[in-house]
N, C-alpha and C positions, 0 to 999 in steps of 0.2 A: 578914884582908886582907893581901895581899902588900905589902911596902914599895915605895916609889916606885922605888928602884934595882933591886929585883927585877923589877918590871914592865918597866923599861927594858932590863934584861938579856934578858928574854924577847923583847922586840921586836927587839933586836940579833940574837939567834939566828935569829928568823924571817927577817930580811933577809939574814943570812949565807947561808942556804940558797939564796937567789936569785943569789948571787954578784954579779958586776958587770954583769949583764944589765939595762940601763936600761929596756928595754921591759917585761920581766917585773916589775920593781920598780914601775914606774908602774901597770901593770895591777893589781898586788897592793894598792897604795895605794888605787886606785879601788874594788877589791873590799871593802876594809876600810870605806870610806866608805858603801858600799851597805848595810852592816849597822848603820849609825848609827841609833839609835832615832828615830822620827819626832818632829819638833819641832812643837808645836801652831802653827797658822797665826797665832793671836793673839799669839804670842811673836815673830813675824817683823816687828818694828817698827823704825822708824828708830833708836830709842835702842839697840836690840840689835845694830845693824850695827857690825862692827869696822872702825874707820878704819885706812887703811893697807894694806888688802887690795885686790888687783887685782880679785878676784871678790867677789861679795856673800857675806858670812859673817855669820850671826846667831848670837849667843851670849847665853844667859841663865844665871843662877845662882840657886840657892835654898839655904837652909840648913835642916838638920834635925839635931837632937841634936849640934850643934857641928861638923857635917861639911857641906862644900859639894858640891852636885851641879850639874853643868853639863848644859845641853841646847844643841845647836847644829845648824845646817844651812848649806848653801851651794848656790849655783846651779851650781857645777862639781864634777865627780866627784873630781878630784884634791884640791881644797881640802877637800872633805867628808872625804876619807880622812885628810888631815893633822890636821884638828880632831878627828877620831875617835881618832887616836893620842894626842893631848893629853888628851882626855877619859878615855881608858883609863888614863892615868897619874895624872891629877890629880883626877878626880871621886871623891867619897866620902871626901875627906881633910879634915883640919882646916885652918883658915886658915894656921896656922904651917907645916904641912907644905908647903902650896902655895907660900907666900912663900919658903921656904928651899930649895925643890926646885932642884937643879942638873940641868938637862935635857941630859945629855951624849949621849943616844942619837942626837940629830940629827947630830952630828959623826961619831959612831962608824959610822953606817950610810951616811955620805957624802951626806946629804940635799941639801946645797948643790949637789952635782954633778948630782943627779937633777932638782931642781925649778927651778934657775936663780935669779938674784938677785931678780927681782920677787916670786916666790912665797916666797923666803926672807925677804924683808921682811914679807910677809903673815903668815908663820909666826911671826916675832918679834912682830908686832902681836897675834896670837892669844894668845901666851904672856903678853905684857904685860897684856892685858885680863883674863885669868884671874887673874893675880897682883893686879891692881887690885880685882877682885871679892873676892878673899881678904882684902886689906887692909881693905876696907869692912866685911866681915862680922867680921873680927877686932876692929875698933873697936866695932862694935855689940855683940858678945858680951862685950867687956871693960868696957863702960860700965854 
């Protein structure tokens, strides 16, 4: 499996190809979201909703062999694309890797300029929730 930074570099390259064309970038983010694996309806519960997101975003985590796997969905295509990028980077990692991950791709691709402050807050809430899941599993695995 590629390192977290290697996956981020790959994402940065993909967005570099689009240049500074905001419309193409948003379309690409939505396209990425469309490829997100389907989240089972029974996972779309109140507990799995990420607080702080303008859109509805459901996120669940499971652990297998010391690695955390995420499932997510959203009621908006852009948000679905954003969570999809985070899952691409963080899913299948150990809790330590997720907790220590420095997600620099967001700044490098100019995501703040693309999605605006409301969605940027939502993106931060998604990252925070993924790291909280990792902390919970880390405690469980170390006990």
